[in-house]
N, C-alpha and C positions, 0 to 999 in steps of 0.2 A: 872543654873546660866546664867547671861548675856553672850552673845557670845564673846564680846571683850570690853575693856575699850572704853569709848566715852566721849568726853568733852561736857559740856553744849553748847558751841558754835557750835560744830559739830551737835549735836542733833537739835538745833534751825535752823541751815542752812538747814538740811534735811527736817525739818518740813515745812519751808517756801516753799521749792521746791515742796512738795506734794500738796500745795495749788495753784500752778501755772497752772496746766492743769489736765484733767482727773477727775476721781472720786475715792475716797478711803474710806474704812470702818475704823472707829476709835472706836474700841470697848472699853467698860468701865469695867476694873477690879476693884475689891473692896479691894484687899490686894496684898501683894508682890507675893504670890503663884499664884494667878489667873493672875497677870501680866506676870509672867514667862511662864505660859502655853500659853497665847495669843501670846507672842513672838515666842514660839516654833511652833505655827501654821502658822507663816509667815506674820502676820499683820505688817504694816509699822509704825504705831504710836498707842498710847493708850491715853485714857482720863479717869480721875478719875470720880467717881460718888459720890456726896455728900450723897445720900440716902444709897447706898451700904455700904459706910464706916460707916455712923452713925449707921446702924443696927448691924454692927459687934461690936459696943461699947454699945449696948443696949439703943440707943438713937434714937429719931425720926429724920427724915430728917430736916435739919435746926437747929438741937439742939446741934451741936458740937461747942465748942469755937475755936477762931482763932488759938491759939497756938497748939491745938490738930490737927487741919487741917494742919498746917504748918509741924508738925512732920510727919503726914501721907504723905504729898507731898514729903518730903525728902526720906522717906522709899520707895515710889513708884519709884522715880527717880533712886535710888540706886539699885533697884531690876531688872532693865531692861536696855538694851542698846538702847531701842527705845525712840523717843521723847514722852514726856508725857504732855498732855494738862490738866490743872487744872480746875475742876469744882469749881470755887471760889465764888460761890453763889453771893451775892450782895456786896462783898468786905469787909464784916465784919465791916462796918462802915456806917453811914448815910451821913455824910458830905464829900465833896470832899477831904479835908485834910486827913481824916481818911482812905478813900479809897486809896489815894496815899501811905500812910504809909503801909497799908496792902499789896498793890501790890509790893512795894519795898521788903518786907519780902518774898513774894511768889517768886519773881524773884531770890532771894538768894538761894532758895531751888534747883534751877537748872531746873525748869519746862521749857518746850519749848513754852508753850502758856498758856493763862488763860482767862477765861470768866468772864464778869461782867454782872449781871442781873439788870433789872430795877424794880424788884418787891420789895415791902416794908415789907412784912410780916404782914401788917395791913389790916384786912378784910374790914374795912371801907374805906380805901384808898390803894388799892392793888398795885398801880403803882406810882412811883415817877412822879411828874409833868415833862413834857418834858425838861423844862429848867434845872431843878435840875438833871435829868438823864444825860443830855448832859454834864453838869459841872462835874459830877462824872466820865464820860467816858474820858473827857479831862484830868482830874487828873490822871487817870490810864495811859493814853497815855504818859503824861509828866513823870511820875515815871519810866515807861519803857524806855523812851528815855534817861533819866538821868543815867540809869543803862547800857546803851549801845545800846538800841533800837532793839535788835534782838529777844526779846520774842514776840510771836505773840499774839495780843489782839483780843478777840472775844466779840462783842457786842450782847447782848441778849435782845429781846423784848418779854416779858412774857404775852402779851395780851391774847393769847388763853389759857394759863394755869390758868388765874385768872378770867375766865368767862367773858372776854371782847373780843369775837372772831370777832374783826373788822379788816378786812384785810387792809383797807386804813390806819387806825391808826398804824397797825403793820409796814407797809411799810414806813410810815412817820417817825416812831421812828428809824427803821433800817437805813434809809437814813441819819437821824441826827447823829446817832452813827458813821456811816462811815465818815461823815464830821468832827466828833470829834476825829478821829484817829483809829477807829476799823479796823483791817485788814481782819476780817472774820465776817460774820453776821449769826444770828441764831434766828429763831422764833419757839421755841418748841411748839408743838400742831398743827401746820398746817399739813394736811395730804392728802387733795384731790389733784390730779394732776393739777387741774386748779389753786388752790392756790399756789402750789409749783412753777409751771411755772411762775405765775405772780410775785412772789417774786424774782425769779431768774432774770427774764427779767427787772424788775424795778430797780434792784440794781447792774446789771452788770456794770463793770467787777468784782466786789467784789465777792469772793467765799462765797457760802452759805452752812451752815451745816444743815442737816435734821435729826431730831430725829425720829427713828423708835423704839418706846419703848414697843410695844406689837406685838402679832402675826399679820403678814401682808402677803397678797398674792403678794405684789410687790417684784420684785427681784432687786438686786443691779443694774443690767443692765438697767432695766426699770427706776429706779430712776436716774441713770446717764444720760439717754436720756432726762430727764427734765432739765438738766443743773446743777444739784446739784454737788458740788465739794467734800463734805465729808458727811459721814453718821455715826451717833453715836446711841447708844442704851440705854443711860442713865442707870437706875437701873435694866434693864431687865435681864441681865445675873445674877446679884445678886439675883433677884427674882426667876429666874430659879433654882439657887442653893438652895435657901430656899425651893422651892417646893419639890425637891427631899428629902431634910432633913426632912421636915414636914411630908411627906408621910411615910417615914421609921419610924420616931418617933411615929406617931399616930398608925401605925400597931403594934409596940412594946407595946405601952401604953394601947391601947384599945383591942387588940386581943391576946396579949402575944405571938406574932409570930415574927420570925426572917427572914421572906421572903420578907422584905421591902428593901432589899439591892441588887436588881438585877442590872446587868450591871455596877457595880461600878468598878473603876480602882483598880488594885491590889496595895498592899503595895509597892511592888517592882517597879511598874510603877511610882508611885509618888516619891519614893526615887530617882529613876533615873532622873526624871524631876527636882527635887529640888537640887540634889546633884552635 
């Protein structure tokens, strides 16, 4: 269970403080149970994962309706005493007015932060024109400010995820989102130390989020030395859980064997964690 009651305002205050100096890992649980375990390990904040949640519902990433996502955010906020950052995809609307409405609803769930992407979901035009993307970010900023202004806004440039690995465009977009009111900036897909350092230096003093979504030889200390303020893992923890489940299930289905359950926590261990 959460360690102690904590108001949304307190969580948001602590979340902003984490972004002021140093570097912290913000792992991505996919349900209330995984959130509680990550809190037990001592992490200071959590972030939802759109893919991890969608897979628990038998849906693809990007396939969940707004209301289901809002219910998920409420459950995640209630599950932990830690600040929760919402993976809010592209705001569940195309126009700025719709984004503003979605953001208002997300803020009401109690999240400490939320991110807005500039991807469209359209393979022929994968990113919003910069003018439209900036208008959407301004709308998100205004909605947060009207709700009190303490929810942290993350601006995401999706260039590297939609096969437009142009660092100059990525930096230009992030700079524009900062100007539109984003508190933290995020370019998922950048990975080389040169690219990371360049983004950090180009957008200072804004804090930068780095995605490490697959096995990496880099350590938290090495990433921190590049100036990154926070590190998330996206759907990687959910995929790791799926990997264990799939191995055990295949062993049972294909070999009729029950030895696919090594190193699993005991029933009592999980009861203690959740109870």
